[in-house]
KETI-820229 format. One record per residue: residue in three letters; residue number from 1; x, y, z of N, C-alpha, C, O in turn. Coordinates in Angstrom, 3 decimals, decimal comma. Example, Ala and Ser with C-alpha at 12.3 -4.5 7.8 and 13.67 -1.06 7.14 Angstrom:
BEGIN
+------+-----+----------+----------+----------+----------+----------+----------+----------+----------+----------+----------+----------+----------+
: rest :  nr :      npx :      npy :      npz :     capx :     capy :     capz :      cpx :      cpy :      cpz :      opx :      opy :      opz :
+------+-----+----------+----------+----------+----------+----------+----------+----------+----------+----------+----------+----------+----------+
:  ALA :   1 :   13,190 :   -5,690 :    7,800 :   12,300 :   -4,500 :    7,800 :   13,200 :   -3,300 :    7,800 :   14,236 :   -3,319 :    8,465 :
:  SER :   2 :   12,850 :   -2,250 :    7,080 :   13,670 :   -1,060 :    7,140 :   12,900 :    0,030 :    7,870 :   13,409 :    1,138 :    8,039 :
+------+-----+----------+----------+----------+----------+----------+----------+----------+----------+----------+----------+----------+----------+
REM end
This chain:
BEGIN
+------+-----+----------+----------+----------+----------+----------+----------+----------+----------+----------+----------+----------+----------+
: rest :  nr :      npx :      npy :      npz :     capx :     capy :     capz :      cpx :      cpy :      cpz :      opx :      opy :      opz :
+------+-----+----------+----------+----------+----------+----------+----------+----------+----------+----------+----------+----------+----------+
:  MET :   1 :  -36,266 :  -26,518 :   -2,937 :  -36,336 :  -26,578 :   -1,502 :  -34,929 :  -26,496 :   -0,924 :  -34,061 :  -27,299 :   -1,266 :
:  LYS :   2 :  -34,714 :  -25,536 :   -0,061 :  -33,414 :  -25,350 :    0,548 :  -33,305 :  -26,194 :    1,805 :  -34,235 :  -26,318 :    2,602 :
:  THR :   3 :  -32,144 :  -26,753 :    1,934 :  -31,901 :  -27,540 :    3,143 :  -31,108 :  -26,692 :    4,135 :  -30,573 :  -25,637 :    3,795 :
:  LYS :   4 :  -31,050 :  -27,183 :    5,358 :  -30,309 :  -26,471 :    6,394 :  -28,817 :  -26,408 :    6,046 :  -28,145 :  -25,413 :    6,312 :
:  HIS :   5 :  -28,321 :  -27,487 :    5,449 :  -26,913 :  -27,550 :    5,092 :  -26,571 :  -26,516 :    4,023 :  -25,540 :  -25,850 :    4,126 :
:  SER :   6 :  -27,410 :  -26,368 :    3,001 :  -27,132 :  -25,414 :    1,927 :  -27,220 :  -23,979 :    2,430 :  -26,469 :  -23,120 :    1,969 :
:  GLU :   7 :  -28,118 :  -23,706 :    3,360 :  -28,211 :  -22,363 :    3,935 :  -26,959 :  -22,024 :    4,741 :  -26,450 :  -20,906 :    4,669 :
:  GLU :   8 :  -26,463 :  -23,006 :    5,514 :  -25,250 :  -22,780 :    6,295 :  -24,040 :  -22,575 :    5,382 :  -23,191 :  -21,729 :    5,662 :
:  ALA :   9 :  -23,958 :  -23,324 :    4,320 :  -22,857 :  -23,175 :    3,368 :  -22,918 :  -21,811 :    2,692 :  -21,887 :  -21,178 :    2,465 :
:  ASN :  10 :  -24,122 :  -21,362 :    2,373 :  -24,291 :  -20,053 :    1,751 :  -23,865 :  -18,943 :    2,709 :  -23,187 :  -18,002 :    2,297 :
:  GLU :  11 :  -24,253 :  -19,041 :    3,977 :  -23,869 :  -18,041 :    4,975 :  -22,355 :  -18,013 :    5,176 :  -21,763 :  -16,945 :    5,331 :
:  ALA :  12 :  -21,734 :  -19,194 :    5,173 :  -20,281 :  -19,270 :    5,330 :  -19,572 :  -18,614 :    4,146 :  -18,561 :  -17,935 :    4,325 :
:  ALA :  13 :  -20,098 :  -18,814 :    2,947 :  -19,499 :  -18,209 :    1,757 :  -19,622 :  -16,692 :    1,793 :  -18,695 :  -15,982 :    1,405 :
:  VAL :  14 :  -20,756 :  -16,200 :    2,253 :  -20,954 :  -14,751 :    2,352 :  -19,991 :  -14,149 :    3,369 :  -19,415 :  -13,091 :    3,116 :
:  LYS :  15 :  -19,805 :  -14,805 :    4,520 :  -18,871 :  -14,317 :    5,539 :  -17,442 :  -14,332 :    5,017 :  -16,667 :  -13,415 :    5,289 :
:  LYS :  16 :  -17,094 :  -15,372 :    4,265 :  -15,742 :  -15,478 :    3,706 :  -15,492 :  -14,340 :    2,722 :  -14,429 :  -13,720 :    2,749 :
:  ASN :  17 :  -16,462 :  -14,060 :    1,857 :  -16,314 :  -12,968 :    0,900 :  -16,197 :  -11,624 :    1,599 :  -15,419 :  -10,771 :    1,174 :
:  ALA :  18 :  -16,960 :  -11,426 :    2,663 :  -16,887 :  -10,168 :    3,408 :  -15,504 :   -9,988 :    4,018 :  -14,964 :   -8,882 :    4,019 :
:  THR :  19 :  -14,925 :  -11,075 :    4,538 :  -13,590 :  -11,011 :    5,119 :  -12,558 :  -10,673 :    4,059 :  -11,686 :   -9,834 :    4,287 :
:  VAL :  20 :  -12,644 :  -11,307 :    2,918 :  -11,690 :  -11,061 :    1,839 :  -11,767 :   -9,605 :    1,391 :  -10,734 :   -8,963 :    1,201 :
:  PHE :  21 :  -12,963 :   -9,082 :    1,222 :  -13,102 :   -7,704 :    0,768 :  -12,651 :   -6,706 :    1,829 :  -12,116 :   -5,651 :    1,488 :
:  SER :  22 :  -12,854 :   -7,014 :    3,096 :  -12,395 :   -6,091 :    4,134 :  -10,874 :   -6,047 :    4,183 :  -10,294 :   -4,979 :    4,380 :
:  ILE :  23 :  -10,221 :   -7,191 :    4,008 :   -8,751 :   -7,215 :    3,974 :   -8,248 :   -6,483 :    2,730 :   -7,296 :   -5,707 :    2,816 :
:  LEU :  24 :   -8,861 :   -6,715 :    1,601 :   -8,476 :   -6,043 :    0,367 :   -8,644 :   -4,531 :    0,501 :   -7,795 :   -3,769 :    0,037 :
:  PHE :  25 :   -9,713 :   -4,100 :    1,120 :   -9,945 :   -2,676 :    1,328 :   -8,879 :   -2,083 :    2,250 :   -8,379 :   -0,989 :    1,988 :
:  ALA :  26 :   -8,527 :   -2,787 :    3,321 :   -7,510 :   -2,298 :    4,256 :   -6,151 :   -2,167 :    3,564 :   -5,454 :   -1,169 :    3,745 :
:  VAL :  27 :   -5,782 :   -3,159 :    2,783 :   -4,504 :   -3,105 :    2,061 :   -4,512 :   -1,953 :    1,055 :   -3,501 :   -1,270 :    0,891 :
:  SER :  28 :   -5,614 :   -1,738 :    0,400 :   -5,724 :   -0,631 :   -0,563 :   -5,581 :    0,720 :    0,121 :   -4,925 :    1,616 :   -0,410 :
:  MET :  29 :   -6,183 :    0,875 :    1,286 :   -6,086 :    2,140 :    2,014 :   -4,653 :    2,408 :    2,485 :   -4,174 :    3,540 :    2,421 :
:  VAL :  30 :   -3,985 :    1,370 :    2,952 :   -2,591 :    1,534 :    3,383 :   -1,708 :    1,898 :    2,195 :   -0,817 :    2,739 :    2,322 :
:  HIS :  31 :   -1,943 :    1,282 :    1,059 :   -1,177 :    1,605 :   -0,143 :   -1,430 :    3,050 :   -0,580 :   -0,499 :    3,751 :   -0,976 :
:  LEU :  32 :   -2,667 :    3,485 :   -0,511 :   -3,001 :    4,872 :   -0,844 :   -2,299 :    5,842 :    0,100 :   -1,758 :    6,857 :   -0,339 :
:  LEU :  33 :   -2,306 :    5,535 :    1,388 :   -1,622 :    6,378 :    2,364 :   -0,126 :    6,430 :    2,075 :    0,477 :    7,501 :    2,145 :
:  ASN :  34 :    0,475 :    5,305 :    1,754 :    1,900 :    5,257 :    1,444 :    2,220 :    6,124 :    0,221 :    3,171 :    6,904 :    0,250 :
:  ASP :  35 :    1,441 :    5,993 :   -0,840 :    1,659 :    6,803 :   -2,040 :    1,494 :    8,290 :   -1,747 :    2,250 :    9,117 :   -2,256 :
:  THR :  36 :    0,513 :    8,623 :   -0,933 :    0,279 :   10,022 :   -0,578 :    1,461 :   10,601 :    0,178 :    1,910 :   11,707 :   -0,125 :
:  ILE :  37 :    1,962 :    9,873 :    1,147 :    3,105 :   10,351 :    1,923 :    4,337 :   10,497 :    1,030 :    5,082 :   11,470 :    1,151 :
:  GLN :  38 :    4,550 :    9,536 :    0,136 :    5,710 :    9,608 :   -0,744 :    5,635 :   10,789 :   -1,711 :    6,674 :   11,259 :   -2,174 :
:  SER :  39 :    4,460 :   11,270 :   -2,022 :    4,357 :   12,422 :   -2,906 :    4,354 :   13,738 :   -2,135 :    4,775 :   14,762 :   -2,673 :
:  ILE :  40 :    3,890 :   13,735 :   -0,894 :    3,813 :   14,964 :   -0,113 :    5,172 :   15,366 :    0,449 :    5,509 :   16,550 :    0,450 :
:  VAL :  41 :    5,949 :   14,416 :    0,920 :    7,238 :   14,743 :    1,547 :    8,165 :   15,476 :    0,582 :    8,708 :   16,510 :    0,971 :
:  PRO :  42 :    8,384 :   15,017 :   -0,640 :    9,235 :   15,794 :   -1,547 :    8,639 :   17,158 :   -1,915 :    9,380 :   18,098 :   -2,204 :
:  ALA :  43 :    7,322 :   17,269 :   -1,905 :    6,698 :   18,556 :   -2,205 :    6,932 :   19,554 :   -1,073 :    7,037 :   20,756 :   -1,316 :
:  ILE :  44 :    7,013 :   19,064 :    0,153 :    7,241 :   19,946 :    1,291 :    8,709 :   20,345 :    1,381 :    9,026 :   21,495 :    1,686 :
:  PHE :  45 :    9,598 :   19,401 :    1,118 :   11,030 :   19,651 :    1,248 :   11,754 :   19,419 :   -0,076 :   12,600 :   18,528 :   -0,154 :
:  PRO :  46 :   11,449 :   20,189 :   -1,112 :   12,042 :   19,890 :   -2,423 :   13,548 :   20,136 :   -2,478 :   14,276 :   19,342 :   -3,075 :
:  ARG :  47 :   14,020 :   21,201 :   -1,878 :   15,449 :   21,509 :   -1,952 :   16,265 :   20,492 :   -1,183 :   17,295 :   20,021 :   -1,666 :
:  GLN :  48 :   15,818 :   20,157 :   -0,007 :   16,556 :   19,214 :    0,815 :   16,615 :   17,838 :    0,144 :   17,656 :   17,182 :    0,168 :
:  VAL :  49 :   15,529 :   17,411 :   -0,438 :   15,496 :   16,104 :   -1,089 :   16,409 :   16,106 :   -2,303 :   17,169 :   15,159 :   -2,507 :
:  VAL :  50 :   16,347 :   17,159 :   -3,110 :   17,206 :   17,252 :   -4,296 :   18,665 :   17,312 :   -3,870 :   19,512 :   16,668 :   -4,487 :
:  TYR :  51 :   18,970 :   18,071 :   -2,832 :   20,342 :   18,179 :   -2,339 :   20,849 :   16,822 :   -1,865 :   21,974 :   16,432 :   -2,178 :
:  GLU :  52 :   20,021 :   16,104 :   -1,113 :   20,432 :   14,799 :   -0,612 :   20,633 :   13,813 :   -1,766 :   21,547 :   12,989 :   -1,721 :
:  CYS :  53 :   19,802 :   13,890 :   -2,782 :   19,954 :   12,998 :   -3,938 :   21,250 :   13,302 :   -4,684 :   21,976 :   12,385 :   -5,066 :
:  LYS :  54 :   21,545 :   14,592 :   -4,893 :   22,784 :   14,967 :   -5,570 :   23,986 :   14,541 :   -4,744 :   24,978 :   14,041 :   -5,276 :
:  LYS :  55 :   23,885 :   14,746 :   -3,434 :   24,982 :   14,382 :   -2,539 :   25,235 :   12,873 :   -2,598 :   26,387 :   12,444 :   -2,665 :
:  ALA :  56 :   24,194 :   12,081 :   -2,574 :   24,332 :   10,629 :   -2,641 :   24,893 :   10,208 :   -3,998 :   25,723 :    9,301 :   -4,072 :
:  THR :  57 :   24,446 :   10,859 :   -5,067 :   24,933 :   10,521 :   -6,406 :   26,407 :   10,853 :   -6,533 :   27,162 :   10,079 :   -7,121 :
:  GLN :  58 :   26,830 :   11,982 :   -5,997 :   28,237 :   12,355 :   -6,056 :   29,101 :   11,369 :   -5,276 :   30,203 :   11,030 :   -5,708 :
:  LYS :  59 :   28,602 :   10,908 :   -4,125 :   29,352 :    9,922 :   -3,357 :   29,508 :    8,636 :   -4,148 :   30,575 :    8,022 :   -4,130 :
:  GLU :  60 :   28,458 :    8,222 :   -4,842 :   28,521 :    7,009 :   -5,644 :   29,516 :    7,174 :   -6,787 :   30,266 :    6,249 :   -7,097 :
:  GLN :  61 :   29,525 :    8,346 :   -7,413 :   30,449 :    8,576 :   -8,515 :   31,895 :    8,576 :   -8,027 :   32,776 :    8,043 :   -8,701 :
:  ILE :  62 :   32,142 :    9,164 :   -6,872 :   33,488 :    9,193 :   -6,325 :   33,927 :    7,780 :   -5,942 :   35,076 :    7,399 :   -6,169 :
:  ARG :  63 :   33,020 :    7,017 :   -5,369 :   33,350 :    5,667 :   -4,936 :   33,747 :    4,778 :   -6,113 :   34,668 :    3,970 :   -5,996 :
:  TYR :  64 :   33,055 :    4,921 :   -7,248 :   33,293 :    4,042 :   -8,385 :   34,274 :    4,638 :   -9,401 :   34,542 :    4,015 :  -10,428 :
:  ALA :  65 :   34,803 :    5,809 :   -9,138 :   35,732 :    6,457 :  -10,083 :   37,102 :    5,824 :  -10,015 :   38,009 :    6,237 :  -10,737 :
+------+-----+----------+----------+----------+----------+----------+----------+----------+----------+----------+----------+----------+----------+
REM end
């Protein structure tokens, strides 16, 4: 026999789980978007990115030489 208290506790637990999963899903989607952007930008501008990396590396080598 279910009591009113146990039904309310069960409903609260279900709502809590739904909230946790919705936040987890949102964080996962943002992470996916971030990874996608980080892979697309170098694919669109490969020469510029490589040039900037070489330029930065050369500056570091000159600074520490």
